[in-house]
C-alpha positions in Angstrom: 36.0 -73.4 -4.6 35.9 -73.9 -8.4 34.2 -76.9 -9.9 36.6 -79.2 -11.8 34.6 -78.8 -15.0 35.0 -75.0 -15.1 37.7 -73.8 -17.5 40.0 -71.0 -16.4 38.9 -67.7 -17.8 42.0 -67.4 -20.0 40.9 -70.5 -21.9 37.4 -69.1 -22.8 37.0 -68.6 -26.6 34.4 -67.2 -29.1 32.4 -70.4 -28.9 31.9 -69.9 -25.1 30.9 -66.3 -25.7 28.4 -67.3 -28.3 26.9 -69.9 -26.1 26.6 -67.3 -23.3 24.8 -64.8 -25.5 22.4 -67.2 -27.2 19.9 -67.3 -24.3 19.9 -63.5 -24.2 19.2 -63.2 -27.9 16.4 -65.8 -27.7 14.8 -63.9 -24.7 14.9 -60.6 -26.7 13.3 -62.2 -29.7 10.5 -63.7 -27.6 9.8 -60.4 -26.0 9.8 -58.6 -29.4 7.5 -61.2 -30.8 5.1 -61.0 -27.8 5.0 -57.2 -28.2 4.4 -57.5 -32.0 7.4 -55.2 -32.7 9.3 -57.6 -34.9 8.5 -59.0 -38.3 10.4 -61.4 -40.6 10.5 -60.3 -44.2 12.8 -62.6 -46.2 12.2 -60.8 -49.5 12.9 -57.4 -48.1 10.5 -54.6 -47.2 7.2 -54.3 -49.1 5.6 -50.9 -49.9 2.6 -50.1 -47.6 -0.8 -48.8 -48.6 -0.5 -45.1 -49.7 -3.0 -43.0 -47.8 -5.6 -41.3 -50.0 -6.7 -37.7 -49.4 -9.7 -36.0 -51.1 -7.7 -33.1 -52.6 -10.8 -31.4 -54.0 -12.3 -31.1 -50.6 -9.0 -30.0 -48.9 -8.3 -27.3 -51.5 -12.0 -26.0 -51.6 -11.9 -25.8 -47.8 -8.6 -23.8 -47.9 -9.9 -21.6 -50.7 -13.0 -20.7 -48.6 -11.0 -20.1 -45.3 -7.7 -18.6 -46.5 -7.3 -15.1 -47.8 -5.5 -15.8 -51.1 -6.3 -17.7 -54.3 -5.9 -21.5 -54.1 -5.4 -23.5 -57.3 -6.2 -27.2 -57.8 -3.8 -28.5 -60.4 -5.0 -31.2 -62.7 -2.3 -33.8 -62.1 -1.7 -36.8 -64.4 -3.6 -40.1 -64.1 -1.7 -42.3 -61.6 -0.7 -39.5 -59.3 -2.3 -40.1 -55.9 -3.0 -37.2 -53.5 -1.8 -38.5 -50.1 -1.5 -35.6 -47.7 -2.9 -32.1 -46.9 -2.1 -29.6 -44.2 -2.2 -26.0 -43.2 0.3 -23.8 -41.4 1.3 -20.2 -40.8 4.6 -18.6 -41.6 5.3 -16.1 -38.8 6.9 -12.7 -39.3 6.3 -9.4 -41.1 6.2 -11.1 -44.5 4.5 -14.3 -43.3 1.1 -15.6 -44.0 -1.1 -18.7 -44.2 0.0 -21.8 -46.0 -1.9 -24.6 -47.8 0.0 -27.7 -48.6 -0.9 -30.9 -50.4 1.2 -33.8 -51.4 1.2 -36.4 -54.2 2.7 -39.8 -54.8 3.6 -39.8 -58.5 3.1 -42.8 -60.8 6.8 -43.5 -60.4 6.4 -43.7 -56.6 8.1 -40.4 -55.7 6.6 -37.7 -53.5 5.9 -34.2 -54.7 4.5 -31.4 -52.5 2.6 -28.3 -53.5 2.6 -25.4 -51.1 0.5 -22.2 -51.8 0.9 -19.2 -49.5 0.4 -15.5 -49.0 3.8 -15.3 -47.4 6.8 -13.8 -49.3 9.2 -16.1 -51.1 12.0 -15.0 -48.7 10.1 -16.2 -45.6 8.3 -19.2 -47.3 11.4 -21.0 -48.6 13.2 -21.3 -45.2 9.9 -22.2 -43.5 9.5 -25.2 -45.9 13.1 -26.1 -46.2 14.1 -25.8 -42.6 17.2 -23.8 -43.6 18.3 -20.8 -45.5 18.9 -21.3 -49.2 20.0 -19.1 -52.0 18.3 -19.2 -55.4 20.4 -20.8 -58.2 18.8 -20.5 -61.6 15.3 -20.5 -63.0 13.1 -22.8 -65.0 10.5 -21.5 -67.5 7.4 -23.6 -67.5 4.5 -22.3 -69.6 4.0 -18.6 -68.8 5.6 -18.9 -65.4 9.2 -18.5 -64.3 10.2 -20.7 -61.4 13.1 -19.9 -59.2 15.2 -22.9 -58.2 16.6 -23.4 -54.7 18.8 -26.5 -55.0 20.8 -27.8 -52.1 23.1 -30.8 -52.2 21.7 -33.6 -50.1 18.3 -32.0 -49.8 15.1 -32.0 -51.8 14.9 -29.4 -54.6 12.6 -26.4 -54.2 10.9 -24.5 -57.0 9.0 -21.2 -56.3 6.9 -18.9 -58.5 5.0 -15.7 -57.7 1.5 -15.6 -59.1 0.7 -12.1 -57.7 -1.5 -12.7 -54.6 0.1 -16.1 -53.9 3.5 -17.8 -53.9 3.6 -21.4 -55.1 6.4 -23.7 -53.9 7.1 -27.2 -55.1 9.4 -29.6 -53.2 9.9 -33.4 -52.7 11.8 -36.3 -54.1 10.3 -36.0 -57.5 12.3 -35.8 -60.7 12.7 -32.6 -62.7 10.2 -34.0 -65.2 7.6 -34.5 -62.4 8.3 -31.0 -61.0 7.8 -29.6 -64.5 4.5 -31.6 -64.9 3.2 -30.2 -61.6 4.4 -26.6 -62.4 2.7 -26.8 -65.7 -0.6 -28.0 -64.1 -0.4 -25.2 -61.5 0.1 -22.6 -64.2 -2.9 -23.9 -66.2 -5.2 -24.1 -63.1 -7.6 -21.2 -62.3 -8.1 -20.1 -58.7 -10.9 -22.1 -56.9 -14.1 -20.0 -56.4 -15.2 -20.7 -52.9 
């Protein structure tokens, strides 16, 4: 038998729903706070600490262990190396891959990949999709093939004989040109 204070369901309104959900929201916030999975940041997100990688050590190690010339480009002051990795492109024209990344002085990411793989296998391996070349950029003595794709990071590739060099990331054209110029000026590391 209903209690006299209960309203008929048809008379419930938004206020009643809000009062019903309020305890559930408070319970969720308490659980998130206990689990340390929730933070309050009234001014918006703040940039975190950029990891630092000893690029000289990474590239010297790769130059010693991989069977192709590795270059260590002299990047501008303010560019911070933040990542390094290795991989292997499978297939007939595949090969080993050495990759390092930088955060530029403008806060954008630029990645340098050096590989013995062919351009035709390296580009889809890095991009995750097939792309068609669309233009070229002359930087110093090197001609860079451009692989733009709307909605994706740009890719620049050049062939230095025994090694293909690929640039990608969120950097501007000016930052890509700066890195391309530094790669062209760098001599292979002698292990």
